[in-house]
N, C-alpha and C positions, 0 to 999 in steps of 0.2 A: 841247387843250381837251376836257373831258369832254362826253359826249353825254347828252341826255335819253333815257332808255330807255322805249319804249312796247312793251307786249306785248299782243297780241290772242289770247285763248284761246277756242277754239271747237271745232267738229267738222264733218266733211263732212255735207252734206245739211241743214244748219241754216239756215233762211231768215233768222233774226235775225242769225246770224253773217255771212251775206252782206251784209245791210244795214249792219251795224257796220263791215265791211271797207270798204264804199263811203264811209262817213262818215270813217273814220280816214284812208284814203288821200287823200280830197279835202282834208281839213284839212292833212295833211302836205304835199301839193302846194302849197297856198296859202302855207304858212309857209316853204317852201323858199327863196323869194327874199328873205325878211326876214333881217336880221342877227341873230346870236345863236348859241348853242351848237347843234351839229348834233343831229338827232333820229334815233335808231336804232329801227327797227321790227322786231319779232320776232313771228312767228305760230306758235302752238303748237296742236297737235291734242290735245285732252284724252284722246282714245281711245288715244293712244300712251303715256300715263302714268297709272298707277294713282293716284298722288298727286294729279295735277290732277283726275282724275275724282272722287276722294273729296272734294276741296275745293270744286270748282266745278260739279259735275254739274247742280245745280238753278239755276245762275246764268248759264249761257252765253248769249250771248257775254260775256266779261269783258275789260275793258280795264284794264291796269295802267300807271301812269306812275311810273317810278322804283321799281318794286316794290310800289307801293301801289294798291289797287283804286280806280280812278277811276269806273267805271260797269259796270253789267251790264244785260243784256237789250237796252237801247237806248242809243245814244250821242247825246247832245245836242251838235251841232257847235259851237255858240257856247261852251258850258261847256268842252268839250275844247280848243278854240282858246285860250281864256283861260288855262287851266291850263298849256298848253304854252308860251305866251308868258311866263308868270310863271317857269316852271322854266328856260327858256332865259336869261332875264335874270339869274336867280340864279347860273347857272353861267358866264356870260360874264365 
């Protein structure tokens, strides 16, 4: 079964990135016990990629769901949860 890909793009020392990580990890922990496609989380440090820095420097943290921008700066837990549930159902 294919997984829903979640990517968190940020950088060290970014308090908004830390806040986003807490929300993302909390929602993923909630959904872990629900049925549906698995969710794979990848964290990327934009400072390690000139391409990511060029694309997202003004927008971090950025959360991608299946390669598409879901949110930047702040992550709304309810909106994130809703999108993940929808993607999981679509892949199941």
